[in-house]
BATI-630951 format. One record per residue (C-alpha): residue number from 1; residue in three letters; x, z, y. Coordinates in nm, 3 decimals, decimal comma, padded with zeros to 5 digits. Example, Ala and Ser with C-alpha at 12.3 -4.5 7.8 and 13.67 -1.06 7.14 Angstrom:
residues 2
@pos = 1 | code = ALA | c1 = 01,230 | c3 = 00,780 | c2 = -00,450;
@pos = 2 | code = SER | c1 = 01,367 | c3 = 00,714 | c2 = -00,106;
***
This chain:
residues 320
@pos = 1 | code = MET | c1 = 09,412 | c3 = 00,960 | c2 = 31,646;
@pos = 2 | code = ARG | c1 = 09,240 | c3 = 00,640 | c2 = 31,758;
@pos = 3 | code = ILE | c1 = 08,893 | c3 = 00,684 | c2 = 31,909;
@pos = 4 | code = LEU | c1 = 08,642 | c3 = 00,410 | c2 = 31,989;
@pos = 5 | code = SER | c1 = 08,319 | c3 = 00,413 | c2 = 32,186;
@pos = 6 | code = GLY | c1 = 08,097 | c3 = 00,146 | c2 = 32,343;
@pos = 7 | code = ILE | c1 = 07,798 | c3 = 00,101 | c2 = 32,572;
@pos = 8 | code = GLN | c1 = 07,557 | c3 = -00,185 | c2 = 32,624;
@pos = 9 | code = PRO | c1 = 07,519 | c3 = -00,342 | c2 = 32,970;
@pos = 10 | code = SER | c1 = 07,141 | c3 = -00,355 | c2 = 32,935;
@pos = 11 | code = GLY | c1 = 07,041 | c3 = -00,202 | c2 = 33,269;
@pos = 12 | code = LYS | c1 = 07,149 | c3 = 00,024 | c2 = 33,553;
@pos = 13 | code = LEU | c1 = 07,324 | c3 = 00,335 | c2 = 33,426;
@pos = 14 | code = HIS | c1 = 07,155 | c3 = 00,665 | c2 = 33,509;
@pos = 15 | code = ILE | c1 = 07,241 | c3 = 01,034 | c2 = 33,499;
@pos = 16 | code = GLY | c1 = 07,121 | c3 = 01,055 | c2 = 33,140;
@pos = 17 | code = ASN | c1 = 07,388 | c3 = 00,798 | c2 = 33,048;
@pos = 18 | code = TYR | c1 = 07,643 | c3 = 00,990 | c2 = 33,252;
@pos = 19 | code = PHE | c1 = 07,597 | c3 = 01,326 | c2 = 33,079;
@pos = 20 | code = GLY | c1 = 07,502 | c3 = 01,183 | c2 = 32,740;
@pos = 21 | code = MET | c1 = 07,770 | c3 = 00,917 | c2 = 32,692;
@pos = 22 | code = MET | c1 = 07,993 | c3 = 00,850 | c2 = 32,993;
@pos = 23 | code = LYS | c1 = 08,130 | c3 = 01,199 | c2 = 33,058;
@pos = 24 | code = PRO | c1 = 08,207 | c3 = 01,260 | c2 = 32,687;
@pos = 25 | code = ALA | c1 = 08,368 | c3 = 00,914 | c2 = 32,667;
@pos = 26 | code = LEU | c1 = 08,589 | c3 = 00,991 | c2 = 32,966;
@pos = 27 | code = GLU | c1 = 08,695 | c3 = 01,316 | c2 = 32,800;
@pos = 28 | code = LEU | c1 = 08,826 | c3 = 01,113 | c2 = 32,505;
@pos = 29 | code = GLN | c1 = 09,123 | c3 = 01,024 | c2 = 32,724;
@pos = 30 | code = GLU | c1 = 09,252 | c3 = 01,374 | c2 = 32,660;
@pos = 31 | code = ARG | c1 = 09,206 | c3 = 01,366 | c2 = 32,283;
@pos = 32 | code = GLY | c1 = 09,387 | c3 = 01,059 | c2 = 32,158;
@pos = 33 | code = GLU | c1 = 09,428 | c3 = 00,683 | c2 = 32,184;
@pos = 34 | code = ALA | c1 = 09,097 | c3 = 00,581 | c2 = 32,340;
@pos = 35 | code = PHE | c1 = 08,920 | c3 = 00,244 | c2 = 32,326;
@pos = 36 | code = LEU | c1 = 08,600 | c3 = 00,183 | c2 = 32,522;
@pos = 37 | code = PHE | c1 = 08,418 | c3 = -00,149 | c2 = 32,522;
@pos = 38 | code = ILE | c1 = 08,126 | c3 = -00,300 | c2 = 32,709;
@pos = 39 | code = ALA | c1 = 07,902 | c3 = -00,428 | c2 = 32,429;
@pos = 40 | code = ASN | c1 = 07,780 | c3 = -00,753 | c2 = 32,583;
@pos = 41 | code = TYR | c1 = 07,738 | c3 = -00,927 | c2 = 32,245;
@pos = 42 | code = HIS | c1 = 07,509 | c3 = -00,644 | c2 = 32,135;
@pos = 43 | code = ALA | c1 = 07,317 | c3 = -00,661 | c2 = 32,463;
@pos = 44 | code = LEU | c1 = 07,210 | c3 = -01,016 | c2 = 32,378;
@pos = 45 | code = THR | c1 = 06,957 | c3 = -00,868 | c2 = 32,135;
@pos = 46 | code = THR | c1 = 06,757 | c3 = -00,732 | c2 = 32,430;
@pos = 47 | code = VAL | c1 = 06,885 | c3 = -00,908 | c2 = 32,745;
@pos = 48 | code = GLY | c1 = 06,774 | c3 = -01,271 | c2 = 32,763;
@pos = 49 | code = ASP | c1 = 06,880 | c3 = -01,349 | c2 = 33,120;
@pos = 50 | code = ALA | c1 = 07,239 | c3 = -01,472 | c2 = 33,168;
@pos = 51 | code = ALA | c1 = 07,266 | c3 = -01,357 | c2 = 33,529;
@pos = 52 | code = ALA | c1 = 07,134 | c3 = -01,012 | c2 = 33,438;
@pos = 53 | code = LEU | c1 = 07,390 | c3 = -00,980 | c2 = 33,157;
@pos = 54 | code = ARG | c1 = 07,677 | c3 = -01,076 | c2 = 33,387;
@pos = 55 | code = GLU | c1 = 07,561 | c3 = -00,833 | c2 = 33,653;
@pos = 56 | code = GLY | c1 = 07,505 | c3 = -00,555 | c2 = 33,400;
@pos = 57 | code = THR | c1 = 07,853 | c3 = -00,604 | c2 = 33,254;
@pos = 58 | code = ARG | c1 = 08,008 | c3 = -00,590 | c2 = 33,601;
@pos = 59 | code = ASP | c1 = 07,807 | c3 = -00,279 | c2 = 33,689;
@pos = 60 | code = VAL | c1 = 07,916 | c3 = -00,092 | c2 = 33,376;
@pos = 61 | code = ALA | c1 = 08,280 | c3 = -00,173 | c2 = 33,451;
@pos = 62 | code = LEU | c1 = 08,246 | c3 = -00,050 | c2 = 33,810;
@pos = 63 | code = ASP | c1 = 08,054 | c3 = 00,262 | c2 = 33,708;
@pos = 64 | code = PHE | c1 = 08,307 | c3 = 00,376 | c2 = 33,449;
@pos = 65 | code = LEU | c1 = 08,606 | c3 = 00,314 | c2 = 33,671;
@pos = 66 | code = ALA | c1 = 08,435 | c3 = 00,491 | c2 = 33,961;
@pos = 67 | code = CYS | c1 = 08,354 | c3 = 00,790 | c2 = 33,739;
@pos = 68 | code = GLY | c1 = 08,716 | c3 = 00,843 | c2 = 33,643;
@pos = 69 | code = LEU | c1 = 08,815 | c3 = 00,611 | c2 = 33,360;
@pos = 70 | code = ASP | c1 = 09,194 | c3 = 00,576 | c2 = 33,359;
@pos = 71 | code = PRO | c1 = 09,290 | c3 = 00,227 | c2 = 33,233;
@pos = 72 | code = GLU | c1 = 09,639 | c3 = 00,354 | c2 = 33,156;
@pos = 73 | code = ARG | c1 = 09,498 | c3 = 00,597 | c2 = 32,900;
@pos = 74 | code = THR | c1 = 09,189 | c3 = 00,407 | c2 = 32,783;
@pos = 75 | code = ALA | c1 = 09,177 | c3 = 00,044 | c2 = 32,666;
@pos = 76 | code = PHE | c1 = 08,865 | c3 = -00,068 | c2 = 32,856;
@pos = 77 | code = TYR | c1 = 08,736 | c3 = -00,414 | c2 = 32,773;
@pos = 78 | code = ARG | c1 = 08,444 | c3 = -00,651 | c2 = 32,727;
@pos = 79 | code = GLN | c1 = 08,342 | c3 = -00,699 | c2 = 32,367;
@pos = 80 | code = SER | c1 = 08,333 | c3 = -01,077 | c2 = 32,419;
@pos = 81 | code = ASP | c1 = 08,702 | c3 = -01,076 | c2 = 32,518;
@pos = 82 | code = VAL | c1 = 08,789 | c3 = -00,979 | c2 = 32,160;
@pos = 83 | code = PRO | c1 = 08,640 | c3 = -01,277 | c2 = 31,971;
@pos = 84 | code = GLU | c1 = 08,801 | c3 = -01,167 | c2 = 31,645;
@pos = 85 | code = VAL | c1 = 08,515 | c3 = -00,921 | c2 = 31,598;
@pos = 86 | code = CYS | c1 = 08,270 | c3 = -01,207 | c2 = 31,541;
@pos = 87 | code = GLU | c1 = 08,468 | c3 = -01,361 | c2 = 31,255;
@pos = 88 | code = LEU | c1 = 08,532 | c3 = -01,017 | c2 = 31,114;
@pos = 89 | code = ALA | c1 = 08,157 | c3 = -00,947 | c2 = 31,125;
@pos = 90 | code = TRP | c1 = 08,101 | c3 = -01,247 | c2 = 30,896;
@pos = 91 | code = LEU | c1 = 08,363 | c3 = -01,129 | c2 = 30,648;
@pos = 92 | code = LEU | c1 = 08,196 | c3 = -00,788 | c2 = 30,646;
@pos = 93 | code = SER | c1 = 07,847 | c3 = -00,934 | c2 = 30,617;
@pos = 94 | code = VAL | c1 = 07,920 | c3 = -01,091 | c2 = 30,278;
@pos = 95 | code = VAL | c1 = 07,974 | c3 = -00,744 | c2 = 30,128;
@pos = 96 | code = THR | c1 = 07,691 | c3 = -00,572 | c2 = 30,317;
@pos = 97 | code = PRO | c1 = 07,383 | c3 = -00,503 | c2 = 30,101;
@pos = 98 | code = MET | c1 = 07,049 | c3 = -00,604 | c2 = 30,254;
@pos = 99 | code = GLY | c1 = 06,906 | c3 = -00,266 | c2 = 30,159;
@pos = 100 | code = LEU | c1 = 07,166 | c3 = -00,091 | c2 = 30,373;
@pos = 101 | code = LEU | c1 = 07,048 | c3 = -00,277 | c2 = 30,682;
@pos = 102 | code = GLU | c1 = 06,681 | c3 = -00,239 | c2 = 30,593;
@pos = 103 | code = ARG | c1 = 06,723 | c3 = 00,139 | c2 = 30,601;
@pos = 104 | code = CYS | c1 = 06,861 | c3 = 00,145 | c2 = 30,956;
@pos = 105 | code = HIS | c1 = 06,637 | c3 = 00,345 | c2 = 31,188;
@pos = 106 | code = SER | c1 = 06,733 | c3 = 00,169 | c2 = 31,510;
@pos = 107 | code = TYR | c1 = 06,602 | c3 = -00,169 | c2 = 31,390;
@pos = 108 | code = LYS | c1 = 06,263 | c3 = -00,018 | c2 = 31,313;
@pos = 109 | code = ASP | c1 = 06,263 | c3 = 00,176 | c2 = 31,641;
@pos = 110 | code = LYS | c1 = 06,332 | c3 = -00,135 | c2 = 31,846;
@pos = 111 | code = LEU | c1 = 06,059 | c3 = -00,329 | c2 = 31,669;
@pos = 112 | code = ALA | c1 = 05,821 | c3 = -00,043 | c2 = 31,745;
@pos = 113 | code = LYS | c1 = 05,913 | c3 = -00,075 | c2 = 32,113;
@pos = 114 | code = GLY | c1 = 05,810 | c3 = -00,440 | c2 = 32,111;
@pos = 115 | code = ILE | c1 = 06,153 | c3 = -00,603 | c2 = 32,087;
@pos = 116 | code = ALA | c1 = 06,124 | c3 = -00,932 | c2 = 31,900;
@pos = 117 | code = ALA | c1 = 06,271 | c3 = -00,935 | c2 = 31,549;
@pos = 118 | code = SER | c1 = 06,579 | c3 = -01,153 | c2 = 31,518;
@pos = 119 | code = HIS | c1 = 06,873 | c3 = -01,189 | c2 = 31,287;
@pos = 120 | code = GLY | c1 = 07,096 | c3 = -01,044 | c2 = 31,558;
@pos = 121 | code = LEU | c1 = 06,879 | c3 = -00,734 | c2 = 31,593;
@pos = 122 | code = PHE | c1 = 06,866 | c3 = -00,688 | c2 = 31,216;
@pos = 123 | code = ALA | c1 = 07,236 | c3 = -00,752 | c2 = 31,153;
@pos = 124 | code = TYR | c1 = 07,383 | c3 = -00,582 | c2 = 31,461;
@pos = 125 | code = PRO | c1 = 07,512 | c3 = -00,284 | c2 = 31,252;
@pos = 126 | code = VAL | c1 = 07,753 | c3 = -00,531 | c2 = 31,089;
@pos = 127 | code = LEU | c1 = 07,882 | c3 = -00,641 | c2 = 31,429;
@pos = 128 | code = MET | c1 = 07,910 | c3 = -00,276 | c2 = 31,525;
@pos = 129 | code = ALA | c1 = 08,113 | c3 = -00,215 | c2 = 31,211;
@pos = 130 | code = ALA | c1 = 08,341 | c3 = -00,501 | c2 = 31,312;
@pos = 131 | code = ASP | c1 = 08,390 | c3 = -00,345 | c2 = 31,656;
@pos = 132 | code = ILE | c1 = 08,498 | c3 = -00,018 | c2 = 31,495;
@pos = 133 | code = LEU | c1 = 08,704 | c3 = -00,159 | c2 = 31,209;
@pos = 134 | code = ALA | c1 = 08,880 | c3 = -00,427 | c2 = 31,416;
@pos = 135 | code = VAL | c1 = 09,086 | c3 = -00,165 | c2 = 31,599;
@pos = 136 | code = GLN | c1 = 09,114 | c3 = 00,057 | c2 = 31,289;
@pos = 137 | code = SER | c1 = 08,944 | c3 = 00,346 | c2 = 31,466;
@pos = 138 | code = ASN | c1 = 08,972 | c3 = 00,689 | c2 = 31,305;
@pos = 139 | code = VAL | c1 = 08,693 | c3 = 00,856 | c2 = 31,502;
@pos = 140 | code = VAL | c1 = 08,369 | c3 = 00,735 | c2 = 31,660;
@pos = 141 | code = PRO | c1 = 08,193 | c3 = 00,987 | c2 = 31,888;
@pos = 142 | code = VAL | c1 = 07,813 | c3 = 00,963 | c2 = 31,861;
@pos = 143 | code = GLY | c1 = 07,506 | c3 = 01,172 | c2 = 31,922;
@pos = 144 | code = ARG | c1 = 07,343 | c3 = 01,323 | c2 = 31,615;
@pos = 145 | code = ASP | c1 = 07,067 | c3 = 01,060 | c2 = 31,630;
@pos = 146 | code = GLN | c1 = 07,329 | c3 = 00,783 | c2 = 31,607;
@pos = 147 | code = LYS | c1 = 07,524 | c3 = 00,919 | c2 = 31,313;
@pos = 148 | code = GLN | c1 = 07,369 | c3 = 00,657 | c2 = 31,083;
@pos = 149 | code = HIS | c1 = 07,552 | c3 = 00,382 | c2 = 31,271;
@pos = 150 | code = VAL | c1 = 07,890 | c3 = 00,521 | c2 = 31,169;
@pos = 151 | code = GLU | c1 = 07,771 | c3 = 00,595 | c2 = 30,817;
@pos = 152 | code = VAL | c1 = 07,680 | c3 = 00,226 | c2 = 30,778;
@pos = 153 | code = THR | c1 = 08,026 | c3 = 00,128 | c2 = 30,899;
@pos = 154 | code = ARG | c1 = 08,183 | c3 = 00,365 | c2 = 30,648;
@pos = 155 | code = ASP | c1 = 07,973 | c3 = 00,218 | c2 = 30,364;
@pos = 156 | code = ILE | c1 = 08,072 | c3 = -00,137 | c2 = 30,458;
@pos = 157 | code = ALA | c1 = 08,443 | c3 = -00,051 | c2 = 30,493;
@pos = 158 | code = ILE | c1 = 08,450 | c3 = 00,130 | c2 = 30,158;
@pos = 159 | code = LYS | c1 = 08,270 | c3 = -00,156 | c2 = 29,982;
@pos = 160 | code = PHE | c1 = 08,512 | c3 = -00,413 | c2 = 30,130;
@pos = 161 | code = ASN | c1 = 08,818 | c3 = -00,202 | c2 = 30,043;
@pos = 162 | code = ASN | c1 = 08,693 | c3 = -00,149 | c2 = 29,687;
@pos = 163 | code = GLN | c1 = 08,637 | c3 = -00,521 | c2 = 29,637;
@pos = 164 | code = TYR | c1 = 08,939 | c3 = -00,667 | c2 = 29,820;
@pos = 165 | code = GLY | c1 = 09,191 | c3 = -00,389 | c2 = 29,867;
@pos = 166 | code = PRO | c1 = 09,269 | c3 = -00,129 | c2 = 30,136;
@pos = 167 | code = VAL | c1 = 09,228 | c3 = -00,331 | c2 = 30,456;
@pos = 168 | code = PHE | c1 = 09,022 | c3 = -00,095 | c2 = 30,674;
@pos = 169 | code = THR | c1 = 09,057 | c3 = 00,259 | c2 = 30,798;
@pos = 170 | code = VAL | c1 = 08,734 | c3 = 00,441 | c2 = 30,707;
@pos = 171 | code = PRO | c1 = 08,619 | c3 = 00,608 | c2 = 31,031;
@pos = 172 | code = GLU | c1 = 08,468 | c3 = 00,950 | c2 = 31,074;
@pos = 173 | code = PRO | c1 = 08,179 | c3 = 01,028 | c2 = 31,310;
@pos = 174 | code = SER | c1 = 08,241 | c3 = 01,292 | c2 = 31,574;
@pos = 175 | code = ILE | c1 = 07,902 | c3 = 01,446 | c2 = 31,648;
@pos = 176 | code = ARG | c1 = 07,851 | c3 = 01,542 | c2 = 32,012;
@pos = 177 | code = ASP | c1 = 07,650 | c3 = 01,859 | c2 = 31,954;
@pos = 178 | code = GLU | c1 = 07,712 | c3 = 01,987 | c2 = 32,305;
@pos = 179 | code = VAL | c1 = 07,571 | c3 = 01,682 | c2 = 32,484;
@pos = 180 | code = ALA | c1 = 07,280 | c3 = 01,779 | c2 = 32,705;
@pos = 181 | code = VAL | c1 = 06,943 | c3 = 01,612 | c2 = 32,656;
@pos = 182 | code = VAL | c1 = 06,871 | c3 = 01,495 | c2 = 33,009;
@pos = 183 | code = PRO | c1 = 06,500 | c3 = 01,495 | c2 = 33,096;
@pos = 184 | code = GLY | c1 = 06,356 | c3 = 01,213 | c2 = 33,300;
@pos = 185 | code = LEU | c1 = 06,115 | c3 = 01,229 | c2 = 33,591;
@pos = 186 | code = ASP | c1 = 05,823 | c3 = 01,278 | c2 = 33,351;
@pos = 187 | code = GLY | c1 = 05,989 | c3 = 01,536 | c2 = 33,125;
@pos = 188 | code = GLN | c1 = 06,062 | c3 = 01,291 | c2 = 32,843;
@pos = 189 | code = LYS | c1 = 06,421 | c3 = 01,203 | c2 = 32,760;
@pos = 190 | code = MET | c1 = 06,563 | c3 = 00,999 | c2 = 33,047;
@pos = 191 | code = SER | c1 = 06,559 | c3 = 00,636 | c2 = 32,936;
@pos = 192 | code = LYS | c1 = 06,539 | c3 = 00,292 | c2 = 33,094;
@pos = 193 | code = SER | c1 = 06,262 | c3 = 00,207 | c2 = 32,848;
@pos = 194 | code = TYR | c1 = 06,045 | c3 = 00,486 | c2 = 32,992;
@pos = 195 | code = GLY | c1 = 06,112 | c3 = 00,395 | c2 = 33,355;
@pos = 196 | code = ASN | c1 = 06,184 | c3 = 00,763 | c2 = 33,430;
@pos = 197 | code = THR | c1 = 06,549 | c3 = 00,745 | c2 = 33,536;
@pos = 198 | code = VAL | c1 = 06,761 | c3 = 00,844 | c2 = 33,833;
@pos = 199 | code = GLU | c1 = 07,032 | c3 = 00,580 | c2 = 33,872;
@pos = 200 | code = LEU | c1 = 07,393 | c3 = 00,687 | c2 = 33,911;
@pos = 201 | code = PHE | c1 = 07,458 | c3 = 00,468 | c2 = 34,210;
@pos = 202 | code = GLY | c1 = 07,112 | c3 = 00,360 | c2 = 34,320;
@pos = 203 | code = ASP | c1 = 06,984 | c3 = 00,341 | c2 = 34,676;
@pos = 204 | code = PRO | c1 = 07,022 | c3 = 00,693 | c2 = 34,823;
@pos = 205 | code = ALA | c1 = 06,673 | c3 = 00,697 | c2 = 34,974;
@pos = 206 | code = GLU | c1 = 06,518 | c3 = 00,585 | c2 = 34,645;
@pos = 207 | code = THR | c1 = 06,719 | c3 = 00,848 | c2 = 34,458;
@pos = 208 | code = LYS | c1 = 06,575 | c3 = 01,119 | c2 = 34,682;
@pos = 209 | code = ARG | c1 = 06,221 | c3 = 00,983 | c2 = 34,638;
@pos = 210 | code = ARG | c1 = 06,262 | c3 = 00,987 | c2 = 34,262;
@pos = 211 | code = ILE | c1 = 06,385 | c3 = 01,344 | c2 = 34,257;
@pos = 212 | code = MET | c1 = 06,090 | c3 = 01,455 | c2 = 34,468;
@pos = 213 | code = ARG | c1 = 05,859 | c3 = 01,291 | c2 = 34,209;
@pos = 214 | code = ILE | c1 = 05,988 | c3 = 01,498 | c2 = 33,915;
@pos = 215 | code = VAL | c1 = 05,687 | c3 = 01,627 | c2 = 33,723;
@pos = 216 | code = THR | c1 = 05,636 | c3 = 02,006 | c2 = 33,726;
@pos = 217 | code = ASP | c1 = 05,352 | c3 = 02,239 | c2 = 33,629;
@pos = 218 | code = SER | c1 = 05,078 | c3 = 02,350 | c2 = 33,868;
@pos = 219 | code = ARG | c1 = 05,197 | c3 = 02,705 | c2 = 33,934;
@pos = 220 | code = SER | c1 = 05,181 | c3 = 02,813 | c2 = 34,294;
@pos = 221 | code = LEU | c1 = 05,475 | c3 = 02,912 | c2 = 34,510;
@pos = 222 | code = GLU | c1 = 05,404 | c3 = 03,283 | c2 = 34,456;
@pos = 223 | code = ASP | c1 = 05,388 | c3 = 03,267 | c2 = 34,076;
@pos = 224 | code = PRO | c1 = 05,686 | c3 = 03,366 | c2 = 33,859;
@pos = 225 | code = LYS | c1 = 05,812 | c3 = 03,067 | c2 = 33,660;
@pos = 226 | code = ASP | c1 = 06,004 | c3 = 03,017 | c2 = 33,336;
@pos = 227 | code = PRO | c1 = 06,323 | c3 = 02,821 | c2 = 33,410;
@pos = 228 | code = GLU | c1 = 06,381 | c3 = 02,743 | c2 = 33,042;
@pos = 229 | code = ALA | c1 = 06,048 | c3 = 02,560 | c2 = 33,022;
@pos = 230 | code = CYS | c1 = 06,106 | c3 = 02,355 | c2 = 33,338;
@pos = 231 | code = ASN | c1 = 06,258 | c3 = 02,006 | c2 = 33,321;
@pos = 232 | code = LEU | c1 = 06,348 | c3 = 02,036 | c2 = 33,691;
@pos = 233 | code = PHE | c1 = 06,567 | c3 = 02,338 | c2 = 33,614;
@pos = 234 | code = ALA | c1 = 06,717 | c3 = 02,149 | c2 = 33,318;
@pos = 235 | code = LEU | c1 = 06,837 | c3 = 01,884 | c2 = 33,563;
@pos = 236 | code = TYR | c1 = 06,955 | c3 = 02,140 | c2 = 33,819;
@pos = 237 | code = ARG | c1 = 07,170 | c3 = 02,322 | c2 = 33,564;
@pos = 238 | code = LEU | c1 = 07,368 | c3 = 02,003 | c2 = 33,493;
@pos = 239 | code = PHE | c1 = 07,511 | c3 = 02,010 | c2 = 33,844;
@pos = 240 | code = ALA | c1 = 07,524 | c3 = 02,386 | c2 = 33,914;
@pos = 241 | code = SER | c1 = 07,797 | c3 = 02,637 | c2 = 33,839;
@pos = 242 | code = PRO | c1 = 07,719 | c3 = 02,919 | c2 = 33,592;
@pos = 243 | code = ASP | c1 = 07,665 | c3 = 03,160 | c2 = 33,882;
@pos = 244 | code = GLU | c1 = 07,435 | c3 = 02,915 | c2 = 34,058;
@pos = 245 | code = ARG | c1 = 07,235 | c3 = 02,860 | c2 = 33,740;
@pos = 246 | code = GLU | c1 = 07,195 | c3 = 03,232 | c2 = 33,691;
@pos = 247 | code = SER | c1 = 07,089 | c3 = 03,283 | c2 = 34,052;
@pos = 248 | code = MET | c1 = 06,836 | c3 = 03,000 | c2 = 34,039;
@pos = 249 | code = ALA | c1 = 06,690 | c3 = 03,131 | c2 = 33,712;
@pos = 250 | code = ALA | c1 = 06,643 | c3 = 03,473 | c2 = 33,872;
@pos = 251 | code = ARG | c1 = 06,464 | c3 = 03,313 | c2 = 34,167;
@pos = 252 | code = TYR | c1 = 06,233 | c3 = 03,133 | c2 = 33,923;
@pos = 253 | code = ARG | c1 = 06,140 | c3 = 03,455 | c2 = 33,747;
@pos = 254 | code = ALA | c1 = 06,093 | c3 = 03,656 | c2 = 34,066;
@pos = 255 | code = GLY | c1 = 05,827 | c3 = 03,427 | c2 = 34,214;
@pos = 256 | code = GLY | c1 = 05,812 | c3 = 03,301 | c2 = 34,571;
@pos = 257 | code = LEU | c1 = 06,008 | c3 = 02,987 | c2 = 34,485;
@pos = 258 | code = GLY | c1 = 05,845 | c3 = 02,646 | c2 = 34,530;
@pos = 259 | code = TYR | c1 = 05,936 | c3 = 02,346 | c2 = 34,319;
@pos = 260 | code = GLY | c1 = 05,989 | c3 = 02,144 | c2 = 34,637;
@pos = 261 | code = THR | c1 = 06,274 | c3 = 02,378 | c2 = 34,733;
@pos = 262 | code = VAL | c1 = 06,436 | c3 = 02,333 | c2 = 34,392;
@pos = 263 | code = LYS | c1 = 06,406 | c3 = 01,954 | c2 = 34,418;
@pos = 264 | code = LYS | c1 = 06,580 | c3 = 01,958 | c2 = 34,757;
@pos = 265 | code = GLU | c1 = 06,861 | c3 = 02,173 | c2 = 34,620;
@pos = 266 | code = LEU | c1 = 06,892 | c3 = 01,948 | c2 = 34,315;
@pos = 267 | code = HIS | c1 = 06,915 | c3 = 01,641 | c2 = 34,538;
@pos = 268 | code = GLY | c1 = 07,188 | c3 = 01,804 | c2 = 34,744;
@pos = 269 | code = LYS | c1 = 07,396 | c3 = 01,891 | c2 = 34,439;
@pos = 270 | code = LEU | c1 = 07,349 | c3 = 01,550 | c2 = 34,278;
@pos = 271 | code = ASP | c1 = 07,444 | c3 = 01,374 | c2 = 34,600;
@pos = 272 | code = ALA | c1 = 07,756 | c3 = 01,589 | c2 = 34,644;
@pos = 273 | code = HIS | c1 = 07,858 | c3 = 01,540 | c2 = 34,280;
@pos = 274 | code = PHE | c1 = 07,846 | c3 = 01,161 | c2 = 34,292;
@pos = 275 | code = ALA | c1 = 07,953 | c3 = 01,106 | c2 = 34,655;
@pos = 276 | code = PRO | c1 = 08,327 | c3 = 01,065 | c2 = 34,576;
@pos = 277 | code = MET | c1 = 08,242 | c3 = 00,835 | c2 = 34,285;
@pos = 278 | code = ARG | c1 = 08,008 | c3 = 00,632 | c2 = 34,507;
@pos = 279 | code = ALA | c1 = 08,290 | c3 = 00,583 | c2 = 34,759;
@pos = 280 | code = ARG | c1 = 08,532 | c3 = 00,484 | c2 = 34,482;
@pos = 281 | code = ARG | c1 = 08,279 | c3 = 00,237 | c2 = 34,343;
@pos = 282 | code = ALA | c1 = 08,247 | c3 = 00,070 | c2 = 34,682;
@pos = 283 | code = GLU | c1 = 08,627 | c3 = 00,027 | c2 = 34,694;
@pos = 284 | code = LEU | c1 = 08,630 | c3 = -00,122 | c2 = 34,344;
@pos = 285 | code = ALA | c1 = 08,342 | c3 = -00,358 | c2 = 34,419;
@pos = 286 | code = ALA | c1 = 08,546 | c3 = -00,495 | c2 = 34,708;
@pos = 287 | code = ASP | c1 = 08,837 | c3 = -00,569 | c2 = 34,474;
@pos = 288 | code = PRO | c1 = 08,691 | c3 = -00,767 | c2 = 34,181;
@pos = 289 | code = GLY | c1 = 09,038 | c3 = -00,896 | c2 = 34,092;
@pos = 290 | code = TYR | c1 = 09,153 | c3 = -00,545 | c2 = 34,007;
@pos = 291 | code = VAL | c1 = 08,848 | c3 = -00,476 | c2 = 33,790;
@pos = 292 | code = GLU | c1 = 08,899 | c3 = -00,803 | c2 = 33,605;
@pos = 293 | code = SER | c1 = 09,265 | c3 = -00,722 | c2 = 33,547;
@pos = 294 | code = VAL | c1 = 09,171 | c3 = -00,384 | c2 = 33,398;
@pos = 295 | code = LEU | c1 = 08,930 | c3 = -00,548 | c2 = 33,153;
@pos = 296 | code = ARG | c1 = 09,181 | c3 = -00,819 | c2 = 33,061;
@pos = 297 | code = ARG | c1 = 09,457 | c3 = -00,566 | c2 = 32,997;
@pos = 298 | code = GLY | c1 = 09,224 | c3 = -00,356 | c2 = 32,786;
@pos = 299 | code = ALA | c1 = 09,118 | c3 = -00,661 | c2 = 32,587;
@pos = 300 | code = GLY | c1 = 09,483 | c3 = -00,745 | c2 = 32,527;
@pos = 301 | code = ARG | c1 = 09,544 | c3 = -00,403 | c2 = 32,373;
@pos = 302 | code = ALA | c1 = 09,233 | c3 = -00,431 | c2 = 32,157;
@pos = 303 | code = ARG | c1 = 09,309 | c3 = -00,788 | c2 = 32,050;
@pos = 304 | code = ALA | c1 = 09,658 | c3 = -00,699 | c2 = 31,937;
@pos = 305 | code = LEU | c1 = 09,499 | c3 = -00,470 | c2 = 31,680;
@pos = 306 | code = ALA | c1 = 09,203 | c3 = -00,697 | c2 = 31,602;
@pos = 307 | code = VAL | c1 = 09,423 | c3 = -01,000 | c2 = 31,532;
@pos = 308 | code = ALA | c1 = 09,628 | c3 = -00,802 | c2 = 31,279;
@pos = 309 | code = THR | c1 = 09,314 | c3 = -00,661 | c2 = 31,118;
@pos = 310 | code = LEU | c1 = 09,148 | c3 = -01,001 | c2 = 31,091;
@pos = 311 | code = ARG | c1 = 09,461 | c3 = -01,155 | c2 = 30,945;
@pos = 312 | code = ALA | c1 = 09,469 | c3 = -00,886 | c2 = 30,675;
@pos = 313 | code = ALA | c1 = 09,098 | c3 = -00,931 | c2 = 30,601;
@pos = 314 | code = ARG | c1 = 09,128 | c3 = -01,312 | c2 = 30,582;
@pos = 315 | code = SER | c1 = 09,419 | c3 = -01,279 | c2 = 30,343;
@pos = 316 | code = ALA | c1 = 09,233 | c3 = -01,026 | c2 = 30,130;
@pos = 317 | code = VAL | c1 = 08,931 | c3 = -01,253 | c2 = 30,079;
@pos = 318 | code = GLY | c1 = 09,146 | c3 = -01,561 | c2 = 30,014;
@pos = 319 | code = ILE | c1 = 09,103 | c3 = -01,756 | c2 = 30,339;
@pos = 320 | code = GLU | c1 = 09,472 | c3 = -01,723 | c2 = 30,430;
***
């Protein structure tokens, strides 16, 4: 089974990214032949600064390797190092109905957030389809809210295969039902666009300040509290063992527990969880040649598949 996933280098990764995408992506290494790419072409729809894109791409590479990505088991690469996807996107675009793209939720959502409309923003599902189909992926893990992305890819692949012959593997979405929704500092979903994040490898002092700013209700120290209605507890449970979660929940319900105490305990657990990864990241940052070699090797594995796929697609449409 070949599995593909990707992430945009559009800002500093945070603990919401870690539990929502990174940790599940790292677990793919145990399930099959894994491909993971840094979607720097896609990031161009929202990142307009060249230096920021280069830095973001480097940061994503360091973050994933520090968090446990094994380049021997996962082909890890920059999207731009597999240029075949761009030509393949054009071949796919000629069979993609406009109505299919007009129905995509993410385009409308991004416009609603103030991102300028562009052809790239509108047509990026076709490029995403090329990413998936280039390596003939069988499975694409996504959150339930992203299922439409894979459905669009399936529609495009089926339409191409029906018109030109069986060139592409039609992928299946793998819905990550168990992925935790990670609340941000304000209780909304943690997101760079809301400015409510805790960075994975941010300044330690700033990380502590952010945790101490997590919004809670106005109940006093003496009052019993409902852990299931508390976004602070929702964050704590991500880092705690089952016994620790149960104990903390009992302390909530009993009263006499202040939110400041919980924040300090959360900070301690978060710091301990990421400390080995932080040290590993520092080692990797000091050896940029190694990181570059990992990305190049991963791109080589992906290109071997993409070249064969593109050759088959070119032949099918009559270009070769």
